[in-house]
ZAMARGU-4260 file (C-alpha; in steps of 0.2 Angstrom, whole numbers, plus 5000, padded with zeros to 4 digits):
<rodrens>
0) 4864/4953/5101 | 4866/4956/5085 | 4887/4956/5090 | 4886/4938/5084 | 4876/4939/5067
5) 4884/4938/5052 | 4882/4953/5041 | 4874/4944/5027 | 4861/4939/5042 | 4860/4957/5045
10) 4856/4963/5028 | 4843/4949/5023 | 4836/4944/5040 | 4828/4961/5046 | 4814/4969/5039
15) 4815/4986/5045 | 4822/4998/5030 | 4833/5008/5042 | 4840/4994/5051 | 4844/4986/5035
20) 4854/5002/5029 | 4862/5003/5046 | 4868/4985/5048 | 4873/4985/5029 | 4883/5001/5032
25) 4891/4994/5046 | 4897/4982/5033 | 4909/4992/5025 | 4919/4995/5041 | 4920/4973/5046
30) 4938/4971/5049 | 4947/4955/5045 | 4962/4948/5056 | 4980/4947/5055 | 4986/4932/5045
35) 4991/4919/5057 | 4997/4901/5059 | 4977/4896/5059 | 4971/4906/5045 | 4984/4898/5034
40) 4982/4882/5039 | 4964/4885/5036 | 4968/4890/5018 | 4970/4879/5001 | 4986/4874/5002
45) 4987/4881/4983 | 4987/4899/4989 | 5005/4898/4997 | 5017/4910/4989 | 5034/4904/4992
50) 5045/4909/5007 | 5059/4913/4996 | 5066/4932/4998 | 5078/4938/5011 | 5086/4956/5016
55) 5099/4956/4999 | 5082/4951/4989 | 5073/4965/4997 | 5085/4977/4995 | 5087/4974/4975
60) 5068/4976/4976 | 5070/4991/4982 | 5083/5001/4975 | 5078/4995/4957 | 5060/5001/4962
65) 5065/5018/4969 | 5082/5022/4957 | 5071/5022/4941 | 5060/5034/4947 | 5073/5047/4944
70) 5072/5043/4926 | 5059/5054/4926 | 5063/5068/4937 | 5076/5082/4930 | 5090/5089/4939
75) 5094/5102/4927 | 5077/5109/4931 | 5075/5108/4949 | 5094/5115/4950 | 5093/5131/4939
80) 5074/5135/4946 | 5073/5128/4965 | 5088/5123/4974 | 5103/5130/4966 | 5119/5123/4973
85) 5109/5115/4988 | 5103/5099/4976 | 5111/5087/4988 | 5100/5095/5002 | 5085/5095/4993
90) 5088/5075/4992 | 5092/5074/5012 | 5077/5083/5014 | 5066/5072/5004 | 5073/5056/5009
95) 5069/5061/5028 | 5052/5064/5021 | 5049/5048/5014 | 5057/5039/5031 | 5043/5045/5041
100) 5031/5034/5029 | 5045/5019/5029 | 5045/5018/5047 | 5027/5015/5047 | 5027/5004/5032
105) 5041/4994/5042 | 5030/4992/5061 | 5014/4987/5049 | 5025/4975/5038 | 5033/4966/5052
110) 5019/4963/5062 | 5005/4960/5047 | 5017/4950/5035 | 5005/4946/5022 | 5003/4951/5004
115) 4995/4966/4999 | 5004/4977/5008 | 4994/4994/5012 | 4976/4985/5006 | 4978/4972/5020
120) 4985/4984/5032 | 4970/4995/5030 | 4957/4982/5030 | 4964/4974/5046 | 4964/4992/5055
125) 4951/5003/5046 | 4939/4995/5036 | 4933/4984/5020 | 4928/4999/5012 | 4942/5009/5014
130) 4953/4995/5009 | 4943/4991/4994 | 4948/5008/4989 | 4965/5008/4993 | 4967/4991/4983
135) 4958/5000/4968 | 4970/5014/4969 | 4985/5004/4971 | 4979/4994/4954 | 4980/5011/4944
140) 4995/5013/4950 | 5006/4999/4947 | 4996/4997/4929 | 4997/5013/4923 | 5015/5018/4930
145) 5020/5000/4922 | 5014/5006/4906 | 5020/5024/4905 | 5039/5017/4910 | 5038/5005/4897
150) 5033/5020/4883 | 5048/5029/4891 | 5061/5015/4887 | 5058/5013/4867 | 5066/5033/4865
155) 5081/5029/4877 | 5081/5013/4867 | 5082/5021/4849 | 5100/5031/4855 | 5110/5017/4857
160) 5104/5012/4837 | 5109/5028/4832 | 5096/5040/4835 | 5078/5042/4836 | 5068/5035/4826
165) 5084/5019/4823 | 5074/5005/4831 | 5072/4991/4822 | 5055/4991/4811 | 5048/4978/4822
170) 5051/4988/4839 | 5048/5004/4833 | 5034/5016/4835 | 5021/5019/4822 | 5005/5027/4818
175) 4989/5021/4814 | 4981/5031/4797 | 4966/5040/4802 | 4969/5035/4820 | 4983/5046/4825
180) 4987/5033/4838 | 5002/5029/4841 | 5008/5011/4844 | 5024/5005/4854 | 5030/4987/4850
185) 5042/4989/4861 | 5036/4995/4877 | 5021/4981/4875 | 5035/4967/4870 | 5048/4973/4887
190) 5032/4969/4897 | 5027/4952/4890 | 5044/4948/4894 | 5046/4955/4912 | 5028/4946/4914
195) 5036/4930/4909 | 5052/4932/4919 | 5038/4936/4937 | 5031/4920/4933 | 5047/4911/4932
200) 5047/4913/4952 | 5051/4927/4965 | 5068/4923/4968 | 5073/4921/4951 | 5065/4940/4947
205) 5071/4947/4961 | 5089/4941/4956 | 5087/4949/4937 | 5080/4964/4947 | 5096/4964/4954
210) 5107/4963/4939 | 5098/4975/4929 | 5099/4988/4946 | 5118/4987/4947 | 5120/4991/4929
215) 5108/5008/4932 | 5116/5012/4948 | 5134/5010/4942 | 5135/5021/4926 | 5128/5035/4934
220) 5110/5030/4924 | 5099/5042/4929 | 5093/5057/4918 | 5086/5069/4931 | 5080/5068/4947
225) 5068/5082/4952 | 5054/5091/4946 | 5048/5103/4962 | 5049/5099/4978 | 5035/5086/4978
230) 5043/5075/4963 | 5058/5075/4975 | 5047/5065/4985 | 5042/5055/4973 | 5058/5048/4970
235) 5058/5038/4985 | 5042/5030/4985 | 5048/5012/4977 | 5049/5004/4995 | 5030/5000/4995
240) 5036/4987/4983 | 5048/4979/4996 | 5029/4977/5009 | 5021/4968/4995 | 5030/4954/4995
245) 5029/4951/5014 | 5021/4935/5013 | 5038/4929/5003 | 5049/4933/5013 | 5059/4920/5025
250) 5058/4930/5043 | 5048/4945/5039 | 5048/4953/5057 | 5067/4956/5054 | 5069/4956/5037
255) 5058/4969/5030 | 5061/4982/5042 | 5078/4980/5036 | 5076/4980/5019 | 5066/4993/5018
260) 5077/5004/5029 | 5094/4998/5018 | 5085/5001/5002 | 5078/5019/5007 | 5094/5024/5013
265) 5105/5018/4997 | 5093/5028/4986 | 5095/5042/4997 | 5115/5040/4996 | 5116/5037/4979
270) 5103/5052/4974 | 5115/5062/4983 | 5129/5057/4975 | 5124/5061/4959 | 5117/5077/4962
275) 5135/5081/4972 | 5143/5075/4953 | 5132/5085/4943 | 5131/5101/4950 | 5151/5100/4954
280) 5154/5099/4935 | 5142/5111/4930 | 5137/5128/4940 | 5120/5124/4942 | 5113/5139/4931
285) 5120/5131/4917 | 5113/5116/4918 | 5103/5107/4902 | 5085/5106/4910 | 5081/5091/4899
290) 5099/5081/4898 | 5107/5087/4913 | 5120/5072/4915 | 5125/5070/4896 | 5128/5089/4894
295) 5138/5090/4911 | 5149/5075/4904 | 5149/5082/4886 | 5154/5100/4892 | 5171/5092/4899
300) 5173/5083/4881 | 5167/5066/4887 | 5155/5064/4872 | 5157/5045/4878 | 5148/5048/4894
305) 5131/5049/4881 | 5130/5031/4879 | 5133/5025/4895 | 5121/5036/4903 | 5108/5030/4890
310) 5111/5012/4894 | 5109/5017/4913 | 5093/5028/4909 | 5088/5010/4898 | 5090/4998/4913
315) 5084/5012/4925 | 5069/5009/4917 | 5070/4990/4917 | 5072/4990/4935 | 5056/5002/4938
320) 5045/4991/4926 | 5049/4975/4937 | 5046/4986/4951 | 5029/4991/4946 | 5023/4975/4939
325) 5029/4963/4954 | 5017/4970/4967 | 5000/4973/4959 | 4998/4951/4957 | 5000/4952/4974
330) 4988/4966/4977 | 4974/4957/4966 | 4979/4941/4973 | 4975/4945/4991 | 4959/4954/4986
335) 4952/4938/4980 | 4956/4929/4996 | 4945/4940/5002 | 4931/4938/4992 | 4933/4955/4984
340) 4938/4950/4967 | 4934/4933/4959 | 4946/4919/4966 | 4953/4916/4948 | 4965/4930/4954
345) 4970/4919/4972 | 4977/4904/4962 | 4996/4904/4966 | 5005/4891/4953 | 5010/4875/4963
350) 5029/4874/4952 | 5035/4892/4955 | 5024/4896/4970 | 5019/4911/4962 | 5001/4920/4960
355) 5002/4917/4940 | 4986/4922/4934 | 4986/4938/4942 | 5003/4942/4936 | 4999/4936/4915
360) 4981/4946/4918 | 4993/4961/4924 | 5006/4959/4910 | 4992/4959/4897 | 4983/4974/4902
365) 4998/4985/4904 | 5005/4979/4888 | 4990/4984/4880 | 4990/5000/4888 | 5007/5003/4881
370) 5003/4997/4866 | 4988/5008/4861 | 4991/5023/4873 | 5004/5038/4878 | 5000/5036/4895
375) 5010/5050/4900 | 4993/5060/4905 | 4989/5049/4914 | 5006/5049/4924 | 5001/5059/4939
380) 4987/5047/4942 | 5000/5036/4949 | 5003/5048/4964 | 4986/5046/4969 | 4987/5026/4973
385) 5003/5028/4982 | 4999/5044/4993 | 4983/5038/4998 | 4991/5019/5005 | 5005/5030/5013
390) 4990/5041/5022 | 4982/5025/5026 | 4997/5016/5034 | 5001/5032/5042 | 4984/5031/5050
395) 4984/5012/5053 | 4999/5012/5064 | 4991/5027/5075 | 4975/5014/5077 | 4986/4999/5079
400) 4994/5010/5095 | 4978/5016/5103 | 4962/5007/5097 | 4967/4989/5090 | 4954/4980/5085
405) 4947/4969/5099 | 4937/4960/5090 | 4941/4946/5077 | 4931/4936/5062 | 4932/4918/5062
410) 4924/4908/5051 | 4906/4902/5055 | 4913/4883/5053 | 4920/4887/5070 | 4902/4891/5078
415) 4903/4874/5088 | 4919/4879/5097 | 4916/4896/5098 | 4900/4889/5109 | 4911/4880/5119
420) 4922/4892/5123 | 4907/4902/5126 | 4900/4891/5138 | 4916/4889/5146 | 4917/4907/5151
425) 4897/4909/5156 | 4895/4895/5166 | 4892/4906/5180 | 4881/4919/5172 | 4871/4905/5164
430) 4869/4897/5179 | 4863/4910/5188 | 4848/4916/5176 | 4832/4910/5180 | 4831/4903/5162
435) 4845/4893/5165 | 4835/4878/5163 | 4828/4880/5148 | 4837/4871/5134 | 4841/4881/5122
440) 4831/4879/5106 | 4842/4879/5091 | 4860/4885/5085 | 4852/4902/5079 | 4848/4905/5098
445) 4868/4900/5104 | 4875/4910/5090 | 4867/4925/5097 | 4868/4921/5114 | 4884/4913/5118
450) 4896/4925/5109 | 4889/4940/5118 | 4890/4934/5133 | 4907/4928/5128 | 4911/4947/5124
455) 4904/4951/5142 | 4915/4941/5150 | 4931/4949/5141 | 4926/4966/5144 | 4924/4963/5161
460) 4944/4961/5160 | 4943/4978/5156 | 4945/4994/5169 | 4931/5009/5166 | 4947/5022/5163
465) 4951/5008/5149 | 4936/5008/5138 | 4935/5028/5142 | 4953/5029/5134 | 4948/5019/5117
470) 4934/5029/5116 | 4945/5046/5118 | 4961/5039/5108 | 4948/5034/5093 | 4940/5051/5094
475) 4955/5060/5093 | 4964/5052/5080 | 4948/5056/5068 | 4948/5075/5073 | 4967/5073/5070
480) 4964/5068/5052 | 4948/5082/5050 | 4962/5095/5055 | 4973/5089/5042 | 4962/5089/5029
485) 4954/5107/5033 | 4972/5113/5036 | 4980/5106/5018 | 4965/5110/5008 | 4959/5127/5015
490) 4981/5132/5014 | 4981/5127/4996 | 4966/5138/4990 | 4973/5154/4988 | 4961/5160/4982
495) 4949/5160/4996 | 4949/5180/5005 | 4962/5181/5017 | 4953/5182/5033 | 4942/5165/5028
500) 4957/5157/5022 | 4967/5161/5040 | 4954/5155/5051 | 4950/5141/5043 | 4969/5136/5043
505) 4968/5140/5061 | 4954/5129/5066 | 4962/5114/5057 | 4977/5119/5065 | 4969/5120/5082
510) 4962/5101/5078 | 4979/5094/5074 | 4988/5101/5086 | 4974/5097/5101 | 4975/5078/5093
515) 4994/5076/5094 | 4994/5085/5114 | 4979/5071/5117 | 4988/5055/5110 | 5005/5058/5117
520) 4997/5063/5135 | 4986/5046/5137 | 4994/5030/5137 | 4993/5018/5121 | 4984/5002/5122
525) 4992/4988/5130 | 4987/4975/5118 | 4997/4980/5104 | 5011/4973/5111 | 5002/4955/5106
530) 4993/4961/5092 | 4998/4952/5073 | 5016/4944/5075 | 5027/4949/5088 | 5045/4953/5089
535) 5046/4965/5074 | 5050/4981/5071 | 5043/4996/5083 | 5038/5014/5073 | 5047/5028/5084
540) 5040/5044/5090 | 5021/5038/5090 | 5010/5050/5090 | 5021/5064/5079 | 5031/5053/5066
545) 5011/5045/5059 | 5003/5062/5063 | 5019/5071/5050 | 5018/5057/5038 | 4999/5060/5037
550) 5001/5079/5037 | 5014/5077/5023 | 5004/5066/5012 | 4987/5073/5012 | 4997/5090/5007
555) 5004/5081/4994 | 4987/5073/4987 | 4977/5089/4989 | 4991/5099/4977 | 4990/5084/4963
560) 4978/5096/4955 | 4958/5096/4946 | 4965/5086/4931 | 4970/5073/4940 | 4958/5071/4954
565) 4943/5069/4939 | 4953/5057/4932 | 4956/5046/4947 | 4936/5050/4953 | 4932/5041/4938
570) 4942/5025/4942 | 4936/5026/4958 | 4918/5026/4955 | 4919/5010/4944 | 4928/5003/4958
575) 4913/5008/4972 | 4900/4999/4957 | 4911/4985/4957 | 4914/4984/4976 | 4893/4988/4979
580) 4888/4975/4966 | 4901/4959/4969 | 4913/4964/4982 | 4903/4966/4996 | 4891/4953/4993
585) 4905/4942/4991 | 4915/4946/5005 | 4922/4931/5017 | 4916/4942/5030 | 4900/4941/5026
590) 4897/4925/5036 | 4910/4927/5051 | 4905/4927/5067 | 4916/4939/5077 | 4921/4936/5093
595) 4934/4945/5108 | 4953/4945/5099 | 4957/4939/5119 | 4950/4922/5115 | 4953/4917/5095
600) 4967/4906/5101 | 4957/4896/5112 | 4942/4894/5101 | 4955/4887/5089 | 4963/4877/5101
605) 4945/4869/5103 | 4942/4867/5086 | 4958/4855/5084 | 4955/4845/5100 | 4937/4841/5093
610) 4943/4834/5077 | 4941/4816/5076
</rodrens>
């Protein structure tokens, strides 16, 4: 009967310590429902974002956020030390690998078009605790990423003024005496300018990003592409910025998949074209590892190209800066809507229809970091948020296909409607009960009994094979993830004895392969057709494609380095403390009543019909 009781009642109303712990632990995996017209109508009108974006806007966001990443990656290093003349092929392979995650994003973005991106998908498919970790990691990614990009603009901008130390005094870097801190007013100022632009409106800021991206693309403003095979992959990670704007897209079911696919394809083509030009101008073994593009043109007497490349580098960084700052306010807003952060962050400006308070907060924090800190040492932490998000999105696709949530949380204010629908479905059961003639004593008894009966009636529509299939699929997904983690981690521990290493890799590989075979052989859940917003993009080659995506991303996560993980662990630990003492106790789901997904629409209709 605990099925219908809210999580706060579970934790507060039971005296047994073990039961309290168990029920509070279950609250960590409570899942929210897909945003729909029902949930939007019940929300404050001030919390709605402007539906202003179309496919061209999404392409501008995706290309602008992605191409700029190439500024930090050195074509010369990879061409000389790794790929040689096959640099173009390396970009193609990396683009295909990134496309695996893009396919998963496209399906979830069209089915669950709401602000929050991977945080939102994880909350719907996996649970609140995992969603919090993903959201908290994304906050780190966008803040540090934006600050790092801003710190890289001033040195490039100085070249246009004649040299490294040629910027005007009010923009130039200065060292604080006695503290050995190098402040960067130019970086902080650029972040504040971009923040102001993002506050004007999503359509206006997207137009500006399109202009900046055009200035970046045509003069080939990329001063390097790769620093290893993993970094090639990171050159394509900007498309998640497209998914973060899902709630502001006019036709998300159609436009989001097109925007993600088009942005990724354009970026892959541009990267390949630039690599063809550079390797064609200079033999790969003669490329300058630091300035491959400018040196390539200079070697042919085209010294004027250095200025064009510098302009391209600056505009590329500006586009990336906008792409880094654009998603974070929407992550903060989504988490605040769910009660995991203070409601301050969920406010949407009535005029511009953007989360101004979240945007300003993001800008101030990023500007402060860029002003005082050399955040280059923290740059590796950016990759953790991205890869965690990619991994959870792929897992969410598997859950959506094989074990989509069969229970949905509804606000306790709909308790009367829930009871009414429960009575209609359970009338025959109550009539046959020997206690049917006894009146129900209070609403608490109704809350405990009727939705439970509602669930039992709904479960009666499932066959035994359906229930077994869901259990088998759920355990198989878990075993597959364990196999991926075991295989990638052991394969990366080169210091282990060979026999132990190969044995454990074999166990992990067996888990992974058996999971793939089982998921391929069993049927996907029919409820997937009606989950979320239908009519959008469907990820192909499930389960092979999502599992391959999980394998790639977890492997890259494992190989980020001990130092990076130690720094990230501190950030995540702070997030866990905040969640325990604030997020968990303020979650909007703490008083939610869970009912079968099949009856959610009917409950809302009953509620609307009962309104005066």
